[in-house]
C-alpha positions in Angstrom: -45.0 130.5 121.5 -44.4 131.9 118.1 -46.3 130.5 115.1 -44.1 129.6 112.2 -44.8 131.1 108.8 -42.1 129.2 106.9 -39.9 126.1 107.2 -36.6 125.3 105.7 -36.1 121.7 104.5 -33.3 119.3 105.1 -33.0 115.9 103.4 -31.3 113.5 105.9 -30.8 109.7 106.1 -32.0 109.6 109.7 -34.3 112.0 111.5 -32.2 113.6 114.2 -33.2 113.2 117.9 -33.2 117.0 118.5 -35.2 118.9 115.9 -34.7 122.6 115.3 -37.6 125.0 115.2 -38.5 126.0 111.7 -36.8 123.0 110.0 -38.5 120.1 108.4 -36.4 116.9 108.1 -37.1 114.5 105.3 -35.7 110.9 105.3 -36.3 109.4 101.8 -34.8 106.1 103.1 -37.5 105.8 105.7 -40.2 107.7 103.8 -40.8 110.1 106.7 -40.8 113.8 107.3 -40.6 115.3 110.8 -40.7 118.8 112.2 -41.6 120.7 115.4 -45.2 121.8 115.5 -45.5 125.1 113.7 -47.6 126.6 116.5 -44.5 126.7 118.7 -45.7 124.2 121.3 -42.5 122.1 120.8 -44.3 118.8 120.0 -42.7 116.7 117.3 -44.9 116.1 114.2 -44.1 112.9 112.3 -45.6 112.5 108.8 -45.2 109.1 107.1 -44.9 109.4 103.4 -47.1 106.7 102.1 -50.2 106.2 99.8 -52.3 106.1 102.9 -50.8 109.0 104.8 -49.0 112.0 103.3 -47.6 112.9 99.9 -44.4 114.8 99.7 -43.6 117.1 96.8 -40.2 118.6 96.2 -40.1 121.0 93.3 -36.4 121.8 93.4 -36.9 124.8 95.7 -39.2 123.7 98.5 -41.3 120.9 99.9 -45.1 120.5 100.2 -47.1 118.0 102.1 -50.6 116.8 101.3 -53.0 116.6 103.1 -52.9 119.2 105.8 -51.2 118.7 109.2 -53.9 118.3 111.8 -52.3 117.9 115.2 -55.5 116.6 116.9 -53.6 114.5 119.5 -51.7 117.6 120.8 -53.1 120.1 123.3 -52.6 122.9 120.7 -54.7 121.0 118.0 -53.0 123.2 115.4 -54.0 122.8 111.8 -51.9 123.9 108.8 -50.6 123.1 105.3 -47.0 123.1 104.2 -46.8 124.5 100.7 -43.4 125.1 99.1 -41.9 125.6 102.6 -44.6 128.1 103.6 -46.9 127.4 106.5 -50.5 128.2 105.6 -52.6 128.2 108.6 -56.0 126.5 108.4 -59.2 126.9 110.4 -59.6 125.1 113.7 -61.7 122.0 113.3 -64.6 121.2 115.5 -64.5 118.0 117.6 -67.1 116.4 115.3 -65.1 117.4 112.1 -62.0 115.8 113.7 -63.9 112.5 114.3 -65.3 112.6 110.8 -61.8 113.2 109.3 -60.3 110.3 111.4 -63.1 108.0 110.2 -62.5 109.0 106.6 -58.8 108.3 106.9 -59.5 104.9 108.6 -61.9 103.9 105.8 -59.4 105.1 103.1 -56.6 103.0 104.7 -58.8 100.0 105.0 -59.9 100.2 101.3 -56.2 100.6 100.2 -55.1 97.5 102.1 -58.1 95.5 101.1 -57.1 96.2 97.4 -53.6 95.1 98.1 -54.8 91.9 99.7 -57.1 91.2 96.8 -54.2 91.8 94.3 -51.9 89.5 96.3 -54.6 86.8 96.4 -55.0 87.1 92.7 -51.3 86.5 92.3 -50.6 90.1 91.2 -48.9 91.8 94.2 -48.4 95.4 93.6 -50.4 95.5 90.5 -52.8 98.4 90.0 -56.2 98.3 88.3 -55.8 100.1 85.0 -58.5 101.1 82.6 -57.9 99.6 79.2 -57.9 102.2 76.4 -59.3 101.7 72.9 -55.9 100.7 71.5 -55.4 98.1 74.2 -58.9 96.6 73.6 -58.2 96.5 69.8 -54.9 94.8 70.4 -56.4 92.2 72.7 -59.2 91.6 70.2 -56.7 91.2 67.3 -54.7 88.7 69.3 -57.8 86.8 70.3 -57.5 87.6 74.0 
């Protein structure tokens, strides 16, 4: 097994069934990126691009994913970042740190979807809470709102 140090990216409509080593496939249509595990084990890593999962950044030259890729469900348990097509290897995480990270992710997702439910119940689906600035407050005051 050879650990990858870099990936090339390919924007596709559909993620292919057979992935090439060293390639990350990005489907904007399905908001998903997939690649073979960078440790060389051959497992396929699927990273959904969503507010509760991963953020994809394309800067015109390369892609980055945030947060890190932690393959805790694989035997390899590899852990790395993808930054501008470079693979930056991270420290191994202890079993307790993995459990803690999973719990943090679960709570973050729960909070996100609870906010969406509250917005829908208030008749504002998709609306986001925004802080009102001084000008907005003055405008509301002037209009008697």
